[in-house]
Structure formats: structure tokens, C-alpha cells
N, CA, C, O and the ligand as a Tripos MOL2 file, in Angstrom:
@<TRIPOS>MOLECULE
protein
  225   223    57     0     0
PROTEIN
NO_CHARGES

@<TRIPOS>ATOM
      1 N         -26.0800    6.5000  -18.7310 N.3       1 MET1
      2 CA        -24.4220    6.3240  -18.5770 C.3       1 MET1
      3 C         -24.2220    4.9850  -17.6990 C.2       1 MET1
      4 O         -24.8910    4.7150  -16.7020 O.2       1 MET1
      5 N         -23.2790    4.2650  -18.1890 N.am      2 LYS2
      6 CA        -22.9860    2.9730  -17.5420 C.3       2 LYS2
      7 C         -21.8390    3.3130  -16.5280 C.2       2 LYS2
      8 O         -21.0960    4.2890  -16.6240 O.2       2 LYS2
      9 N         -21.8060    2.3400  -15.5190 N.am      3 CYS3
     10 CA        -20.7820    2.3130  -14.6720 C.3       3 CYS3
     11 C         -19.2980    1.7630  -15.2790 C.2       3 CYS3
     12 O         -19.1620    0.6690  -15.8260 O.2       3 CYS3
     13 N         -18.3810    2.6020  -15.1020 N.am      4 PRO4
     14 CA        -16.9140    2.1280  -15.8780 C.3       4 PRO4
     15 C         -16.5060    0.6550  -15.1430 C.2       4 PRO4
     16 O         -15.7600   -0.2100  -15.6010 O.2       4 PRO4
     17 N         -17.1470    0.6510  -14.0140 N.am      5 THR5
     18 CA        -16.4590   -0.6870  -13.3010 C.3       5 THR5
     19 C         -17.2960   -1.9470  -13.6690 C.2       5 THR5
     20 O         -16.7110   -3.0030  -13.9120 O.2       5 THR5
     21 N         -18.4770   -1.8700  -13.7090 N.am      6 CYS6
     22 CA        -19.2960   -3.1460  -13.8670 C.3       6 CYS6
     23 C         -20.1100   -3.2280  -14.9760 C.2       6 CYS6
     24 O         -20.6260   -4.2730  -15.3720 O.2       6 CYS6
     25 N         -20.2620   -1.8930  -15.5980 N.am      7 SER7
     26 CA        -21.1260   -1.7100  -16.7510 C.3       7 SER7
     27 C         -22.7820   -1.7280  -16.3760 C.2       7 SER7
     28 O         -23.6550   -1.8050  -17.2400 O.2       7 SER7
     29 N         -23.0230   -1.6470  -15.0210 N.am      8 LYS8
     30 CA        -24.4600   -1.5750  -14.7460 C.3       8 LYS8
     31 C         -24.6140    0.1340  -15.0850 C.2       8 LYS8
     32 O         -23.7160    0.9470  -15.3050 O.2       8 LYS8
     33 N         -26.1870    0.3440  -15.0330 N.am      9 VAL9
     34 CA        -26.5820    1.6740  -15.0950 C.3       9 VAL9
     35 C         -26.2480    2.2290  -13.7780 C.2       9 VAL9
     36 O         -26.3310    1.6520  -12.6940 O.2       9 VAL9
     37 N         -25.7490    3.7610  -14.0850 N.am     10 CYS10
     38 CA        -25.0200    4.3720  -12.8460 C.3      10 CYS10
     39 C         -26.3830    5.1000  -12.1550 C.2      10 CYS10
     40 O         -27.4320    5.4470  -12.6980 O.2      10 CYS10
     41 N         -25.9690    5.1900  -10.7960 N.am     11 THR11
     42 CA        -26.9090    5.7630  -10.0290 C.3      11 THR11
     43 C         -26.6330    7.3420   -9.7220 C.2      11 THR11
     44 O         -25.4510    7.6610   -9.8530 O.2      11 THR11
     45 N         -27.3860    8.2190   -9.3960 N.am     12 GLU12
     46 CA        -27.3600    9.7850   -9.3320 C.3      12 GLU12
     47 C         -26.3590    9.9610   -8.1380 C.2      12 GLU12
     48 O         -25.5460   10.8830   -8.0760 O.2      12 GLU12
     49 N         -26.5100    8.9470   -7.1680 N.am     13 ASP13
     50 CA        -25.6340    9.3160   -5.8350 C.3      13 ASP13
     51 C         -24.0040    9.0520   -6.0770 C.2      13 ASP13
     52 O         -23.1370    9.5880   -5.3870 O.2      13 ASP13
     53 N         -23.7680    8.2280   -7.0640 N.am     14 PHE14
     54 CA        -22.4040    7.6480   -7.1970 C.3      14 PHE14
     55 C         -21.9920    7.9380   -8.6010 C.2      14 PHE14
     56 O         -20.8830    7.5640   -8.9860 O.2      14 PHE14
     57 N         -22.5480    8.3740   -9.1420 N.am     15 LYS15
     58 CA        -22.3550    8.9180  -10.6660 C.3      15 LYS15
     59 C         -20.8490    9.1630  -10.7580 C.2      15 LYS15
     60 O         -20.3100    9.8010   -9.8540 O.2      15 LYS15
     61 N         -20.1440    8.7080  -11.7710 N.am     16 PRO16
     62 CA        -20.6060    7.8010  -12.6530 C.3      16 PRO16
     63 C         -20.8820    6.4860  -12.4530 C.2      16 PRO16
     64 O         -21.2690    5.7780  -13.3820 O.2      16 PRO16
     65 N         -20.7120    6.0280  -11.2210 N.am     17 PHE17
     66 CA        -20.5690    4.7560  -10.8130 C.3      17 PHE17
     67 C         -21.9010    4.3320  -10.4800 C.2      17 PHE17
     68 O         -22.8110    5.1600  -10.4570 O.2      17 PHE17
     69 N         -22.1020    3.1230  -10.2190 N.am     18 CYS18
     70 CA        -23.5900    2.5760   -9.8550 C.3      18 CYS18
     71 C         -23.5010    2.2870   -8.2660 C.2      18 CYS18
     72 O         -24.5560    1.9840   -7.7090 O.2      18 CYS18
     73 N         -22.5250    2.3450   -7.6320 N.am     19 SER19
     74 CA        -22.3100    2.2060   -6.2190 C.3      19 SER19
     75 C         -21.1190    2.6710   -5.6960 C.2      19 SER19
     76 O         -20.1790    2.9580   -6.4370 O.2      19 SER19
     77 N         -21.0590    2.7840   -4.4040 N.am     20 LYS20
     78 CA        -19.8120    2.9640   -3.8300 C.3      20 LYS20
     79 C         -18.7440    2.4280   -3.7170 C.2      20 LYS20
     80 O         -17.6470    2.9630   -3.5580 O.2      20 LYS20
     81 N         -19.1160    0.8510   -3.8260 N.am     21 ARG21
     82 CA        -17.9850   -0.0140   -4.0080 C.3      21 ARG21
     83 C         -17.4090   -0.0910   -5.3880 C.2      21 ARG21
     84 O         -16.2410   -0.4800   -5.4020 O.2      21 ARG21
     85 N         -17.9540    0.1910   -6.5810 N.am     22 CYS22
     86 CA        -17.5670    0.3970   -7.7240 C.3      22 CYS22
     87 C         -16.8970    1.7540   -7.8540 C.2      22 CYS22
     88 O         -16.0210    1.9110   -8.7040 O.2      22 CYS22
     89 N         -17.2630    2.7200   -7.0650 N.am     23 SER23
     90 CA        -16.5370    3.8960   -7.0520 C.3      23 SER23
     91 C         -14.8440    3.5470   -6.5070 C.2      23 SER23
     92 O         -13.8130    3.8240   -7.1200 O.2      23 SER23
     93 N         -14.9620    2.9220   -5.2930 N.am     24 ASP24
     94 CA        -13.7360    2.6090   -4.7120 C.3      24 ASP24
     95 C         -12.7480    1.6430   -5.4640 C.2      24 ASP24
     96 O         -11.5280    1.7380   -5.3350 O.2      24 ASP24
     97 N         -13.3940    0.6610   -6.2980 N.am     25 ILE25
     98 CA        -12.8980   -0.2310   -6.9640 C.3      25 ILE25
     99 C         -11.9600    0.5790   -8.0730 C.2      25 ILE25
    100 O         -10.7860    0.2750   -8.2840 O.2      25 ILE25
    101 N         -12.6530    1.6420   -8.7380 N.am     26 ASP26
    102 CA        -11.9870    2.3340   -9.7710 C.3      26 ASP26
    103 C         -10.9600    3.0770   -9.3310 C.2      26 ASP26
    104 O          -9.9010    3.1830   -9.9510 O.2      26 ASP26
    105 N         -11.2640    3.7590   -7.9960 N.am     27 LEU27
    106 CA        -10.0190    4.6130   -7.2570 C.3      27 LEU27
    107 C          -8.9840    4.0580   -7.0460 C.2      27 LEU27
    108 O          -7.8580    4.5410   -7.1640 O.2      27 LEU27
    109 N          -9.3490    2.7190   -6.6290 N.am     28 ASN28
    110 CA         -8.0180    1.9260   -6.3740 C.3      28 ASN28
    111 C          -7.3260    1.3750   -7.3170 C.2      28 ASN28
    112 O          -6.1410    1.0780   -7.1680 O.2      28 ASN28
    113 N          -8.0550    1.1560   -8.5020 N.am     29 ARG29
    114 CA         -7.1290    0.7790   -9.6150 C.3      29 ARG29
    115 C          -6.4200    2.0000  -10.1110 C.2      29 ARG29
    116 O          -5.2510    1.8680  -10.4740 O.2      29 ARG29
    117 N          -6.9880    3.1570  -10.1660 N.am     30 TRP30
    118 CA         -6.0740    4.2400  -10.4860 C.3      30 TRP30
    119 C          -5.0630    4.4290   -9.6200 C.2      30 TRP30
    120 O          -3.9700    4.8100  -10.0400 O.2      30 TRP30
    121 N          -5.2570    4.2170   -8.4450 N.am     31 ALA31
    122 CA         -4.3520    4.5620   -7.4030 C.3      31 ALA31
    123 C          -3.0430    3.4910   -7.5280 C.2      31 ALA31
    124 O          -1.9010    3.9280   -7.3850 O.2      31 ALA31
    125 N          -3.2310    2.4000   -7.7380 N.am     32 ASN32
    126 CA         -2.2110    1.2290   -7.9260 C.3      32 ASN32
    127 C          -1.5210    1.5480   -9.3470 C.2      32 ASN32
    128 O          -0.3220    1.3300   -9.5220 O.2      32 ASN32
    129 N          -2.2240    1.9940  -10.1950 N.am     33 GLU33
    130 CA         -1.4850    2.3000  -11.4370 C.3      33 GLU33
    131 C          -0.4960    3.5790  -11.1290 C.2      33 GLU33
    132 O           0.6230    3.6250  -11.6410 O.2      33 GLU33
    133 N          -0.8910    4.4200  -10.4210 N.am     34 SER34
    134 CA         -0.0010    5.5730  -10.5090 C.3      34 SER34
    135 C           1.1110    5.4210   -9.3540 C.2      34 SER34
    136 O           2.2140    5.9540   -9.4660 O.2      34 SER34
    137 N           0.7140    4.6090   -8.1740 N.am     35 TYR35
    138 CA          1.6060    4.7910   -7.1040 C.3      35 TYR35
    139 C           2.8450    3.5990   -7.3510 C.2      35 TYR35
    140 O           4.0180    3.8120   -7.0430 O.2      35 TYR35
    141 N           2.3970    2.4190   -7.9130 N.am     36 VAL36
    142 CA          3.3560    1.2590   -7.9560 C.3      36 VAL36
    143 C           4.0320    1.3580   -9.2670 C.2      36 VAL36
    144 O           3.4630    1.0080  -10.3010 O.2      36 VAL36
    145 N           5.2560    1.8360   -9.2440 N.am     37 VAL37
    146 CA          6.1770    1.9660  -10.3090 C.3      37 VAL37
    147 C           7.2950    1.2560   -9.8920 C.2      37 VAL37
    148 O           8.0030    1.5990   -8.9450 O.2      37 VAL37
    149 N           7.5160   -0.0190  -10.7850 N.am     38 PRO38
    150 CA          8.7600   -0.8380  -10.5600 C.3      38 PRO38
    151 C           9.8620   -0.2100  -10.3840 C.2      38 PRO38
    152 O          10.1370    0.6150  -11.2540 O.2      38 PRO38
    153 N          10.6300   -0.3460   -9.4750 N.am     39 GLY39
    154 CA         12.1200    0.0880   -9.2830 C.3      39 GLY39
    155 C          12.1340    1.5720   -8.7170 C.2      39 GLY39
    156 O          13.1420    2.2690   -8.6040 O.2      39 GLY39
    157 N          11.0790    1.8650   -8.4430 N.am     40 GLU40
    158 CA         10.9520    3.4740   -7.7260 C.3      40 GLU40
    159 C          10.4370    3.3090   -6.3430 C.2      40 GLU40
    160 O           9.6500    2.4000   -6.0790 O.2      40 GLU40
    161 N          10.8540    4.1580   -5.4480 N.am     41 PRO41
    162 CA         10.4680    4.3290   -4.0150 C.3      41 PRO41
    163 C           9.0430    4.6960   -4.1260 C.2      41 PRO41
    164 O           8.6000    5.2950   -5.1060 O.2      41 PRO41
    165 N           8.3670    4.3510   -3.1700 N.am     42 ILE42
    166 CA          6.8760    4.6610   -3.0760 C.3      42 ILE42
    167 C           6.6480    5.9430   -2.1690 C.2      42 ILE42
    168 O           6.9100    5.8880   -0.9670 O.2      42 ILE42
    169 N           6.2030    6.9870   -2.7020 N.am     43 ASP43
    170 CA          5.9630    8.1360   -2.0470 C.3      43 ASP43
    171 C           4.7760    8.1390   -1.1330 C.2      43 ASP43
    172 O           3.7350    7.5700   -1.4630 O.2      43 ASP43
    173 N           4.9180    8.8090    0.0820 N.am     44 GLY44
    174 CA          3.4390    8.7900    0.5820 C.3      44 GLY44
    175 C           3.2620    7.7060    1.7940 C.2      44 GLY44
    176 O           2.3320    7.7080    2.6010 O.2      44 GLY44
    177 N           4.3720    6.7640    1.7500 N.am     45 PHE45
    178 CA          4.2400    5.6780    2.7100 C.3      45 PHE45
    179 C           5.3020    6.0670    3.8300 C.2      45 PHE45
    180 O           6.3570    6.6470    3.5730 O.2      45 PHE45
    181 N           4.9520    5.7320    4.9340 N.am     46 ASP46
    182 CA          5.8590    6.1240    6.1200 C.3      46 ASP46
    183 C           6.7100    4.6190    6.1560 C.2      46 ASP46
    184 O           6.3120    3.4570    6.2270 O.2      46 ASP46
    185 N           8.0310    5.2110    6.0750 N.am     47 ASP47
    186 CA          9.0610    4.1330    6.0200 C.3      47 ASP47
    187 C           9.0130    3.2110    7.3310 C.2      47 ASP47
    188 O           9.5970    2.1280    7.2960 O.2      47 ASP47
    189 N           8.5170    3.5040    8.1700 N.am     48 GLU48
    190 CA          8.6000    2.7760    9.6540 C.3      48 GLU48
    191 C           7.4960    1.7550    9.5490 C.2      48 GLU48
    192 O           7.4970    0.7500   10.2590 O.2      48 GLU48
    193 N           6.4310    2.0460    8.5480 N.am     49 LEU49
    194 CA          5.4420    0.9190    8.5270 C.3      49 LEU49
    195 C           5.9790   -0.3970    7.8520 C.2      49 LEU49
    196 O           5.6000   -1.5550    8.0340 O.2      49 LEU49
    197 N           6.9650    0.0910    7.0230 N.am     50 PHE50
    198 CA          7.3860   -1.1000    6.0020 C.3      50 PHE50
    199 C           8.8990   -1.4330    6.3100 C.2      50 PHE50
    200 O           9.5870   -2.1050    5.5420 O.2      50 PHE50
    201 N           9.3600   -0.9020    7.5080 N.am     51 ASP51
    202 CA         10.6500   -1.3030    8.1790 C.3      51 ASP51
    203 C          10.6880   -2.8770    7.9520 C.2      51 ASP51
    204 O           9.7560   -3.4890    8.4750 O.2      51 ASP51
    205 N          11.4800   -3.5070    7.3600 N.am     52 PRO52
    206 CA         11.7140   -5.0120    7.5200 C.3      52 PRO52
    207 C          11.7490   -5.5320    8.8900 C.2      52 PRO52
    208 O          11.2210   -6.6140    9.1470 O.2      52 PRO52
    209 N          12.4890   -4.6510   10.0120 N.am     53 HIS53
    210 CA         12.6710   -5.2330   11.2120 C.3      53 HIS53
    211 C          11.4590   -5.3860   11.9280 C.2      53 HIS53
    212 O          11.2820   -6.3080   12.7250 O.2      53 HIS53
    213 N          10.5180   -4.4070   11.6400 N.am     54 THR54
    214 CA          9.3060   -4.5280   12.4010 C.3      54 THR54
    215 C           8.5020   -5.7160   11.7720 C.2      54 THR54
    216 O           7.5340   -6.0670   12.4470 O.2      54 THR54
    217 N           8.7040   -6.3570   10.6810 N.am     55 LEU55
    218 CA          7.7440   -7.3010   10.0900 C.3      55 LEU55
    219 C           8.3170   -8.4800   10.7700 C.2      55 LEU55
    220 O           7.5090   -9.4070   10.7310 O.2      55 LEU55
    221 N           9.3570   -8.7730   11.3480 N.am     56 GLU56
    222 CA          9.9610  -10.2750   11.6750 C.3      56 GLU56
    223 C           9.0790  -10.5630   13.0410 C.2      56 GLU56
    224 O           9.2150  -11.6230   13.6510 O.2      56 GLU56
    225 ZN        -20.8450   -0.8550  -11.0440 Zn       57 ZN57
@<TRIPOS>BOND
     1     1     2 1
     2     2     3 1
     3     3     4 2
     4     3     5 am
     5     5     6 1
     6     6     7 1
     7     7     8 2
     8     7     9 am
     9     9    10 1
    10    10    11 1
    11    11    12 2
    12    11    13 am
    13    13    14 1
    14    14    15 1
    15    15    16 2
    16    15    17 am
    17    17    18 1
    18    18    19 1
    19    19    20 2
    20    19    21 am
    21    21    22 1
    22    22    23 1
    23    23    24 2
    24    23    25 am
    25    25    26 1
    26    26    27 1
    27    27    28 2
    28    27    29 am
    29    29    30 1
    30    30    31 1
    31    31    32 2
    32    31    33 am
    33    33    34 1
    34    34    35 1
    35    35    36 2
    36    35    37 am
    37    37    38 1
    38    38    39 1
    39    39    40 2
    40    39    41 am
    41    41    42 1
    42    42    43 1
    43    43    44 2
    44    43    45 am
    45    45    46 1
    46    46    47 1
    47    47    48 2
    48    47    49 am
    49    49    50 1
    50    50    51 1
    51    51    52 2
    52    51    53 am
    53    53    54 1
    54    54    55 1
    55    55    56 2
    56    55    57 am
    57    57    58 1
    58    58    59 1
    59    59    60 2
    60    59    61 am
    61    61    62 1
    62    62    63 1
    63    63    64 2
    64    63    65 am
    65    65    66 1
    66    66    67 1
    67    67    68 2
    68    67    69 am
    69    69    70 1
    70    70    71 1
    71    71    72 2
    72    71    73 am
    73    73    74 1
    74    74    75 1
    75    75    76 2
    76    75    77 am
    77    77    78 1
    78    78    79 1
    79    79    80 2
    80    79    81 am
    81    81    82 1
    82    82    83 1
    83    83    84 2
    84    83    85 am
    85    85    86 1
    86    86    87 1
    87    87    88 2
    88    87    89 am
    89    89    90 1
    90    90    91 1
    91    91    92 2
    92    91    93 am
    93    93    94 1
    94    94    95 1
    95    95    96 2
    96    95    97 am
    97    97    98 1
    98    98    99 1
    99    99   100 2
   100    99   101 am
   101   101   102 1
   102   102   103 1
   103   103   104 2
   104   103   105 am
   105   105   106 1
   106   106   107 1
   107   107   108 2
   108   107   109 am
   109   109   110 1
   110   110   111 1
   111   111   112 2
   112   111   113 am
   113   113   114 1
   114   114   115 1
   115   115   116 2
   116   115   117 am
   117   117   118 1
   118   118   119 1
   119   119   120 2
   120   119   121 am
   121   121   122 1
   122   122   123 1
   123   123   124 2
   124   123   125 am
   125   125   126 1
   126   126   127 1
   127   127   128 2
   128   127   129 am
   129   129   130 1
   130   130   131 1
   131   131   132 2
   132   131   133 am
   133   133   134 1
   134   134   135 1
   135   135   136 2
   136   135   137 am
   137   137   138 1
   138   138   139 1
   139   139   140 2
   140   139   141 am
   141   141   142 1
   142   142   143 1
   143   143   144 2
   144   143   145 am
   145   145   146 1
   146   146   147 1
   147   147   148 2
   148   147   149 am
   149   149   150 1
   150   150   151 1
   151   151   152 2
   152   151   153 am
   153   153   154 1
   154   154   155 1
   155   155   156 2
   156   155   157 am
   157   157   158 1
   158   158   159 1
   159   159   160 2
   160   159   161 am
   161   161   162 1
   162   162   163 1
   163   163   164 2
   164   163   165 am
   165   165   166 1
   166   166   167 1
   167   167   168 2
   168   167   169 am
   169   169   170 1
   170   170   171 1
   171   171   172 2
   172   171   173 am
   173   173   174 1
   174   174   175 1
   175   175   176 2
   176   175   177 am
   177   177   178 1
   178   178   179 1
   179   179   180 2
   180   179   181 am
   181   181   182 1
   182   182   183 1
   183   183   184 2
   184   183   185 am
   185   185   186 1
   186   186   187 1
   187   187   188 2
   188   187   189 am
   189   189   190 1
   190   190   191 1
   191   191   192 2
   192   191   193 am
   193   193   194 1
   194   194   195 1
   195   195   196 2
   196   195   197 am
   197   197   198 1
   198   198   199 1
   199   199   200 2
   200   199   201 am
   201   201   202 1
   202   202   203 1
   203   203   204 2
   204   203   205 am
   205   205   206 1
   206   206   207 1
   207   207   208 2
   208   207   209 am
   209   209   210 1
   210   210   211 1
   211   211   212 2
   212   211   213 am
   213   213   214 1
   214   214   215 1
   215   215   216 2
   216   215   217 am
   217   217   218 1
   218   218   219 1
   219   219   220 2
   220   219   221 am
   221   221   222 1
   222   222   223 1
   223   223   224 2
@<TRIPOS>SUBSTRUCTURE
     1 MET1         2 RESIDUE 1 A MET
     2 LYS2         6 RESIDUE 1 A LYS
     3 CYS3        10 RESIDUE 1 A CYS
     4 PRO4        14 RESIDUE 1 A PRO
     5 THR5        18 RESIDUE 1 A THR
     6 CYS6        22 RESIDUE 1 A CYS
     7 SER7        26 RESIDUE 1 A SER
     8 LYS8        30 RESIDUE 1 A LYS
     9 VAL9        34 RESIDUE 1 A VAL
    10 CYS10       38 RESIDUE 1 A CYS
    11 THR11       42 RESIDUE 1 A THR
    12 GLU12       46 RESIDUE 1 A GLU
    13 ASP13       50 RESIDUE 1 A ASP
    14 PHE14       54 RESIDUE 1 A PHE
    15 LYS15       58 RESIDUE 1 A LYS
    16 PRO16       62 RESIDUE 1 A PRO
    17 PHE17       66 RESIDUE 1 A PHE
    18 CYS18       70 RESIDUE 1 A CYS
    19 SER19       74 RESIDUE 1 A SER
    20 LYS20       78 RESIDUE 1 A LYS
    21 ARG21       82 RESIDUE 1 A ARG
    22 CYS22       86 RESIDUE 1 A CYS
    23 SER23       90 RESIDUE 1 A SER
    24 ASP24       94 RESIDUE 1 A ASP
    25 ILE25       98 RESIDUE 1 A ILE
    26 ASP26      102 RESIDUE 1 A ASP
    27 LEU27      106 RESIDUE 1 A LEU
    28 ASN28      110 RESIDUE 1 A ASN
    29 ARG29      114 RESIDUE 1 A ARG
    30 TRP30      118 RESIDUE 1 A TRP
    31 ALA31      122 RESIDUE 1 A ALA
    32 ASN32      126 RESIDUE 1 A ASN
    33 GLU33      130 RESIDUE 1 A GLU
    34 SER34      134 RESIDUE 1 A SER
    35 TYR35      138 RESIDUE 1 A TYR
    36 VAL36      142 RESIDUE 1 A VAL
    37 VAL37      146 RESIDUE 1 A VAL
    38 PRO38      150 RESIDUE 1 A PRO
    39 GLY39      154 RESIDUE 1 A GLY
    40 GLU40      158 RESIDUE 1 A GLU
    41 PRO41      162 RESIDUE 1 A PRO
    42 ILE42      166 RESIDUE 1 A ILE
    43 ASP43      170 RESIDUE 1 A ASP
    44 GLY44      174 RESIDUE 1 A GLY
    45 PHE45      178 RESIDUE 1 A PHE
    46 ASP46      182 RESIDUE 1 A ASP
    47 ASP47      186 RESIDUE 1 A ASP
    48 GLU48      190 RESIDUE 1 A GLU
    49 LEU49      194 RESIDUE 1 A LEU
    50 PHE50      198 RESIDUE 1 A PHE
    51 ASP51      202 RESIDUE 1 A ASP
    52 PRO52      206 RESIDUE 1 A PRO
    53 HIS53      210 RESIDUE 1 A HIS
    54 THR54      214 RESIDUE 1 A THR
    55 LEU55      218 RESIDUE 1 A LEU
    56 GLU56      222 RESIDUE 1 A GLU
    57 ZN57       225 GROUP 0 **** ****
């Protein structure tokens, strides 16, 4: 079985990935695809963290 991220041979510890890093990359990819929806508010984020006033 090959790592879906880099196509190297996967390891038992991180199956189906070859490493923790590749596992994280794949998870982030899925997270980005499912959470970033153009024109829609993002659920799960604290509004205060993204308040424009706090960024100034
Ligand atoms: Zn990999």
C-alpha cells in the first residue's frame, strides 16, 4: 500500500500514510475542502479571534 500523500510505501505506525507529516497533510487537505466554503460563514471558529478590530 502506498502513501496517498507522497506515494511512498506506507508504514505500520501511520498506515495508510508513510509518516505523521503525510497524515497531517492529508487531514489538512480534507479540512480545507470541507470548511472553506466561499460565501458561507465558517463554523467552529471563534468570532473574537477574527474580529477585524483586534487585527488593527
Ligand atoms: Zn508520505
